[in-house]
C-alpha positions in Angstrom: 80.8 -32.7 1.2 79.0 -30.5 4.0 79.3 -26.9 4.2 79.9 -25.4 7.4 79.5 -21.8 8.7 80.6 -20.2 12.3 78.3 -17.8 14.1 80.6 -15.7 16.1 84.4 -14.8 15.6 85.6 -15.2 19.4 88.3 -16.8 20.6 86.4 -20.3 20.7 85.4 -19.9 17.2 89.0 -19.8 16.4 89.6 -23.2 18.1 86.4 -24.3 16.1 87.8 -23.1 12.5 90.8 -25.3 13.0 88.6 -28.3 13.9 86.5 -28.0 11.0 89.6 -27.8 8.6 90.7 -31.1 10.1 87.3 -32.7 9.9 85.2 -34.4 6.7 83.6 -30.8 6.4 84.4 -27.6 4.7 84.6 -24.3 6.4 82.3 -22.8 3.8 81.5 -19.3 5.6 81.8 -17.0 9.1 79.1 -14.8 10.2 79.3 -12.0 12.6 77.6 -8.8 13.3 80.8 -7.1 12.5 81.6 -7.5 9.0 85.4 -6.2 9.7 85.9 -9.0 12.2 84.2 -11.4 10.1 86.5 -10.3 7.2 89.5 -10.4 9.2 88.8 -14.0 10.4 88.0 -15.1 6.6 91.4 -14.0 6.1 93.0 -15.7 8.5 91.6 -19.1 8.1 91.2 -18.8 4.5 87.5 -18.5 4.2 85.7 -17.8 1.1 82.4 -16.2 2.4 81.4 -13.8 4.7 77.9 -13.6 5.9 75.6 -11.4 8.7 73.9 -13.8 10.5 70.3 -13.3 8.5 72.8 -14.2 5.4 74.0 -17.4 6.6 70.5 -18.5 7.5 69.3 -17.8 4.1 72.1 -19.0 2.2 71.0 -22.4 0.4 74.8 -23.5 0.2 75.4 -23.4 4.2 74.5 -27.0 5.7 75.3 -26.8 8.6 75.9 -24.1 10.8 77.9 -24.1 14.2 76.8 -21.3 17.0 79.7 -20.0 18.7 78.2 -17.0 20.5 77.6 -15.5 23.6 75.4 -18.0 25.9 72.8 -16.0 26.2 72.2 -15.7 22.3 72.3 -19.4 21.6 68.5 -20.3 22.3 67.3 -17.5 19.9 70.2 -18.1 17.3 69.5 -21.8 17.1 65.8 -21.6 16.9 66.3 -19.1 13.7 68.9 -21.4 12.1 66.6 -24.7 12.5 63.6 -22.8 11.3 65.8 -22.1 8.3 66.3 -25.9 7.7 70.3 -25.7 8.8 71.7 -28.6 10.6 73.0 -26.7 14.1 75.7 -27.5 16.3 75.4 -25.2 19.4 78.7 -24.6 21.7 78.0 -25.7 25.3 76.2 -24.9 27.0 73.3 -25.6 25.1 70.9 -23.4 26.8 70.2 -21.7 30.0 67.5 -24.4 31.2 65.8 -27.8 30.2 62.6 -25.6 29.2 65.1 -24.0 26.3 66.6 -26.9 25.1 63.3 -29.0 24.9 62.3 -26.3 22.7 65.5 -26.3 20.9 64.8 -30.1 20.1 61.2 -29.6 19.1 62.0 -26.9 16.5 65.0 -29.2 15.2 62.6 -32.3 14.5 59.3 -30.0 13.4 62.0 -28.8 10.2 63.6 -32.5 10.3 67.0 -31.1 11.1 70.1 -32.2 13.1 71.0 -30.8 16.6 73.6 -31.0 19.2 75.4 -29.6 21.6 79.2 -29.1 21.3 81.0 -30.8 24.2 84.1 -32.1 22.7 85.2 -34.2 25.7 83.0 -36.8 24.5 84.7 -37.0 21.1 88.2 -36.8 21.2 90.4 -39.7 19.9 91.5 -40.1 23.9 88.2 -40.2 25.4 87.1 -42.9 22.3 89.8 -45.1 23.6 88.9 -44.6 27.0 85.2 -45.4 26.7 86.4 -48.7 25.4 88.7 -49.6 28.0 87.1 -48.4 31.2 85.7 -51.7 31.6 89.2 -53.0 32.1 89.4 -51.3 35.8 85.9 -53.0 36.8 82.6 -51.8 37.7 83.1 -47.9 38.1 82.5 -46.8 41.9 83.3 -43.2 41.7 84.0 -40.3 39.5 86.2 -37.3 40.3 86.8 -34.0 38.0 87.7 -30.5 37.9 88.1 -27.3 35.8 89.6 -24.5 37.5 91.1 -21.5 35.9 92.1 -17.5 37.0 89.7 -15.0 36.4 91.0 -12.0 35.0 88.7 -8.5 36.1 90.6 -6.7 33.9 89.5 -8.4 30.7 85.8 -8.7 32.2 83.9 -8.1 29.0 85.7 -11.5 27.9 84.0 -13.4 31.0 80.3 -14.3 31.4 79.1 -13.0 34.7 75.4 -12.3 34.1 72.8 -14.3 36.0 71.5 -16.6 34.0 74.2 -18.6 32.1 77.1 -16.8 33.9 79.5 -18.0 36.3 82.2 -21.0 36.4 79.7 -23.7 36.9 78.2 -22.8 33.4 81.7 -21.7 32.0 84.0 -24.3 33.0 81.7 -26.7 35.2 80.1 -28.1 32.1 83.4 -29.9 31.2 83.5 -32.0 34.8 79.6 -32.5 34.5 79.8 -33.8 31.1 82.5 -36.2 31.7 80.7 -37.5 35.0 77.5 -38.2 33.0 79.9 -39.8 30.2 80.7 -42.6 32.4 78.3 -42.8 34.9 75.7 -43.9 32.3 72.6 -43.5 35.1 69.9 -40.9 36.1 71.3 -38.6 38.9 69.4 -39.4 42.5 71.0 -36.4 44.3 73.1 -33.4 44.0 74.6 -30.9 46.5 76.5 -28.1 46.2 78.7 -25.4 48.0 78.8 -22.3 46.0 81.1 -19.1 46.3 80.8 -15.9 45.4 82.9 -13.4 44.4 82.6 -9.1 45.4 79.1 -8.7 44.2 78.8 -10.3 40.8 75.3 -12.3 40.2 76.8 -15.6 39.6 79.1 -18.0 41.3 83.1 -18.3 40.8 83.7 -21.5 42.4 81.1 -24.4 42.6 82.0 -27.4 44.2 79.4 -30.5 43.2 78.7 -34.0 44.5 76.5 -36.2 42.8 74.9 -39.2 43.6 73.5 -41.6 40.5 70.9 -44.2 40.4 73.7 -47.0 39.8 75.5 -46.2 42.9 78.7 -44.1 41.3 79.8 -41.3 43.1 81.2 -38.3 41.8 82.8 -35.2 42.9 83.4 -32.0 40.8 84.6 -28.5 40.8 84.9 -25.4 38.9 86.5 -22.1 40.0 87.3 -18.9 38.5 89.4 -18.6 41.8 92.2 -20.6 41.5 94.5 -22.5 38.7 94.6 -26.1 39.8 95.5 -29.5 38.2 92.6 -30.1 36.4 92.4 -33.8 36.0 89.5 -36.4 35.4 89.8 -39.6 37.4 87.7 -42.9 36.9 87.8 -45.4 39.8 86.8 -48.7 39.9 86.7 -52.1 41.7 90.2 -53.2 40.0 92.3 -49.8 39.1 91.4 -46.0 38.0 92.4 -44.0 34.8 93.4 -40.7 35.1 93.6 -37.8 32.4 94.9 -34.2 33.1 92.8 -32.0 30.9 90.7 -34.5 30.1 88.4 -32.7 27.7 91.4 -32.0 25.3 94.8 -34.3 26.3 96.0 -37.0 24.1 97.3 -38.9 27.1 96.0 -41.1 30.1 97.2 -43.3 32.9 95.4 -46.5 33.5 96.2 -48.4 36.6 95.6 -52.0 37.6 96.8 -53.8 40.5 100.7 -52.4 40.6 100.7 -51.9 36.9 100.8 -48.5 35.2 100.1 -47.9 31.3 100.4 -44.9 29.4 97.7 -44.9 27.0 98.8 -42.0 23.8 96.7 -40.8 20.7 97.5 -38.5 18.1 95.1 -35.4 17.1 95.5 -32.7 15.3 92.6 -30.6 17.2 90.4 -31.3 20.0 87.2 -29.9 18.0 87.5 -32.4 15.4 86.0 -35.3 16.7 82.8 -33.9 17.4 82.6 -32.1 14.3 83.0 -35.2 12.6 80.3 -37.1 14.8 77.6 -34.5 13.8 78.5 -34.8 10.2 78.2 -38.6 10.3 74.8 -38.0 12.1 74.0 -35.7 9.5 75.0 -38.0 6.9 73.0 -40.7 8.4 70.0 -39.0 8.4 69.6 -38.7 12.1 68.6 -35.9 13.7 70.0 -36.1 17.1 73.3 -37.5 17.9 73.1 -41.1 19.6 75.5 -39.9 22.4 75.1 -36.3 23.0 71.7 -36.6 22.8 68.7 -34.2 23.8 68.6 -36.7 27.1 72.3 -35.9 27.2 72.0 -32.2 27.8 68.9 -32.2 29.9 70.8 -34.1 32.5 73.8 -31.4 32.0 71.0 -28.7 32.3 69.4 -30.7 35.5 72.7 -30.3 37.1 73.3 -26.6 36.0 69.6 -25.4 37.3 70.1 -27.0 40.5 73.3 -25.1 41.2 71.3 -22.0 40.5 68.6 -22.6 42.5 71.8 -23.5 45.2 73.2 -20.1 44.1 70.7 -17.9 45.3 70.6 -19.0 48.7 74.5 -18.5 48.6 74.7 -14.9 47.0 
């Protein structure tokens, strides 16, 4: 069994821990800069080993490290873990830019370690079924997806508002980007953005993005910290459409072809388990990257994020 250590004890780490417990791996340890916080986390999730980051990197019993720390720390911690010959999953977004992503995958290849950006959207039980059945609605010609939440200024430390990897698009916009790329399966031809700032923060608080892919599919995406909306992913084909509310974690979807509607339902104990099991399968096969959530896929996601930042500079 593959021993997994989570770096970081934040809210997302709690959901990752639950996902690992239902996976094929073993939640071997928790690592944090705050020993007391790690101890409380370990007790809550029945984890035997508590580490500093450095101790986790050096422990020969640790096989895989899941980095769930603040966005700006991803690249440095990822390189450090890989240099100690640990397989690595890094919570989205993988890095601030394409240059850092390439450097991470180069480090992984040099040390013969597996590396993957964590995008559960691709690996939930529901998405596995939708990917098999999307052909039923005919060739795709449009995709729509949004993720909108409400910013809590009273809990500012829990929100990433710095410039390099902050804002709504890096935080929740990665979900619609990932969903769009997953089904478009094409290189990007062109993009356009409409970015909204908030007060004097150096990041976006809302972003609308249109992507035209090389194969002709047109995608409309939105992220927001300014208002909550129904977060739905929609796939539109020549024969019908598929609609999924909370598409990155849901257990049901509606497929509509002509006048016929069908509800697709799946069982799911944790929306994180699918991506973890996928990574474990890749590691056991000796792969250095996922055939689905590959370096190319991560670079395509970053391509959209980086262009947004260029457009954002004009709006702020």
